[in-house]
Structures are given as structure tokens and as C-alpha cells.
C-alpha positions, 0 to 999 in steps of 0.5 A: 499499500502507498499513500497518496495526496487528494484534493476532491470537491463534495457535492456542494463543490466544496474543494476538501485536501488529504491524504489516504493509503490505497494500491494505486491511484486509481484504487485512492480515486475509487475510495473518494469518489465512495466517500461521495468526493469528486476527485480532482487531484491525485498524487503519491505522497513524495517518499512515502513509498520508498520510506515504506518499502525500505522499512518491509526490506528491513523487516522481512528482507528482499525477494531473492531471486529464486524466489522470482524463478517459482514464481514465474515457474508457477506462474507460467505451468497455472496460466497454460492449465486455465486458471483465473489470473486472481485465482493464481495469484492468491494460491501462489500467495498461500504457497510461499513463505517470503513475507515482503512478497506475500505483502505484495500479492496481496497487494495485488490481488486486490488490485486484480480486484479493482479491476486493473491489469496483472501488469499495472498490478504488478507496477505498483511494486517496482521493489519486486518487479522491475520494469523488464518483468513489468513489461513482458507481463504486458506484452504477455496480456496484450498477445494473450501468451502470458504464460509465455511472458512468464517462461521467458522471464523464468528462463531469464532468471535460470540463467542470471542465478548460475551466472550468480552461483559460478561467479561466487563459487570462483571468487571464494578460495581468493575470498578466504585466501585474502582475508587470511593474509590480512588476518596473519599480517594483523597478528604478526604486527601485533604479537610476533613482531613487538616479541622480538623488538627488545631482543634486537634492540640489545644486540647493539648492532646496524639492524638489516633494512627488512628487519627496521621496516617490520619494527617501524612498521609494527610500531606505528600499527599498534599506535595507532591501530584504532585511528587506522580501524576508524579511518577505514570505516569512515573511508569505507562510509564516504566512499559508499554514500558518494557512489550512491549519488549518480555521478559516484554511481556513474564513475564507480561503474566506468572503472569497474569494467576498466579493472584488470582481470575482473572488468572484462569478466564483468562486462562479458556478463552485463553484455550477455544480459543486455543482449539476452532481455533485448532479444526478449523483448524484441521478439515479445513485440514491443517497440524498440526505443521502449526495449534499449531503455528496459534493456539498459536498465536490465544491465544494473550498470549505471555507465552502460545504461547512460550509453544505451538510453542516448542510443535510445534518443537518437534512434528515435530522431531517425538513426539505424541502430548499427549506427546508434550503436557504433557511436555509444562506444560500450559494444564489441565489434561482435554485438554491432556485427549483428546488429548490422546483420540482423537490420540487413535481414529484419531478423535483429532479436536472433542475431542478438540473442546469438551473440548473447549466447555466445558472450554467455560461453565466454563467461563460462570459460573466464569464470572457469578460469577465474581462480587460476588468473587470481593465484599467481597474485595471491602466491606472489603476495603470500611469497612476498610476505614470507620473504620479508618476515624471514629476512626481518626475523631471521637475518639478525638472529643469525648475526646474533648467532654469529657474534656467540660463536 
């Protein structure tokens, strides 16, 4: 439910102002007319929806991709069986245990009872059902192929879920090794090196550079550990808040695509996602300018989204798809070639889908080899740390043994 501010006139023509809670603007208008008021203006109360959504997500958690995948599969099967949409929504509401989704489906069922379409009812919950989801459902309702729309969404979510799982599995080992290295450095600086500092100081001889480096770094770390921790926390918060801004998000996503090893993989994942959503929407009959808008937003990368949305504006001005795609500078030669061939043959959706399949295979290969690419960097880091400790601790000890002899 959302809050709406309204202006309405009663039977005497007097203007009333107020605020009410309803599933949609249409539902708010119905409530006012039932109360004998004629709506003049109804608008969503600023900040109310976002605050309500954040509060619900905090209490109940979000809706995971796995839940949406199961929801789409069930909806497709039940629609194909000829069950009315309202009964499907009520049935799915009773079979899920996700409280946020249950609340949303309750409001969707209420909106359907008031005569709204399924797409409009789902659009009232953008935190669960994004624009891509709603647009495909809208096309499915318009063409009478709602079960096919949900089947395409289920396939889309399955591919997204598989990609996320493979990425997590690939970075799990490097992440654990990195955490172990950081923990080892902290322990060495706090406990190990200070234990040897007094022994080395009693030698009365000039210490090797590696030993001096270890002693100085340990002294700095132990003396300013709280300052370091606070600085890391404050810096992380400031960076996080900056990334939440439009400019910061755009800059971060631009540099994310240029990080060695990770950047090319991320770009292939995003391009595969774009190709899937673009081909799926275009084959469903969505206008191409709207397809670019939805597929661009589906990438989840602000830099790519900005470039793709600009393509839509140029395309609406009469330019060809291959021309505006080339001018955008974000697509690979393969996708540009697919755009050009698709325009010549009238099969843009099929050509782009082929490009998407190619990049999905590339992503599979890259993810499989991601650990082998990161391992040499980790080995060099660990070896450097061990070598520095060995030179810094054992070299003076050997000197002590030589003096004793």
C-alpha cells in the first residue's frame, strides 16, 4: 500500500484536501468517489513509498532471485492450465513463505479485484517486479500469451542465477586466502614482531633494512591501530555514500569495467544480460526504443545504461540501430556486426540472441579460469610477505649466533 495526497470536491462543490492509503491512484480515486467526493487531483505522497519499502525490506528481507524464478515457473504452468489470474495470485500467495512477497501479492490481488490489469498491479511494487518484468507481463496480457511471457522471465532469471552462483564459487577461494593474509599480517604486527623488538635492540648492532621496516611498521600499527580502524570505517562509509549518488555511481561503474582481470569478465556478463533482455523484449513485440530503455536499465551498470539510453534518443530521431550502437562506444565488434546483419535480414532479435549465447559461453570459460588467473597474484603476495618476515627476523638471529660463536 502507498499514501496519496488528494484534492476533491464534495456535492456542494467545496474543495477538500487530505491524505489516504491505497494500493494505487485508481484505488484512491475509487475510495474518494465511494465517500461522495469527486477527485480533482491525486498524487503519490513524496517519500512515503520508499520509506515503506525500505521498512518492509528491513523487517522481512528482500525477495531473492530464486523466489522470483519459482514464481514465474508456477505462474506459467497455472496460466497454461487455464486458471484465472486472480486465483493464481491468491494461490501463489498461500504457497510462499517470503513475507515481503506475500504482502505484495495481497496488494496485487486487491488491485485485480478493482479491475486493474496484472501488469499495472505488479507495477505498484518496483522493489520486487522491475520494469523488464512488468513490460513482458504487459505484452503477454496484450497478446494473450501470458504463460509464454512468464516462461521467458523464468529462463532469464535462471541464467542470472546460474551466473551469480558461478561467480561466487570462483571468487570464494581467493577471498578466503586474502582474508587469511590480512589476519596473519595483523597478528604478526601486534604479537610476533614486538616480541623480537627487545631482543634485536639489545644486540647493539646495525639492523638489516628488512628488520627496521618490520619494527617501524609494527610500531606504527600498534600505536595507531584505532586511528587506522576508524579511518577505514569512515572512508568506507564516505565512499559508499558517494557511490550512492548519481555521479559517484556512474564513475564507479565506469572504472569497474576497467579493473584488470575482473573488468573484462564483468563487461561480458553485462553484455550477455543486455543481449538476453534485448532479444527477449524485441521478440515479444515491444517497440525498439522502449526495448533499449528496458534492456539498458537491466544491465545494472550506470555507465552502460547511460550510453544505451542515449542510443534510444538517437534512434527515435531516425538513425539506424547499428549506427547509434557504433557511436555509443560500449559494444564489442561482435554485437555491432549482429546489429548490422539483423537490420539487413530483419532478424535483429535472433542475431542479438546469438551474440548473447556467445558471451554466455565466454563468461562460463572466464569464470572457470578466474581462480587460475588470481592465484599467481595471491602466490606473489604471500611469497613477498613470507620473504620479508624471513629476512627481517632470521637475518638478525643469524648475526646473533655468529657473535655468540
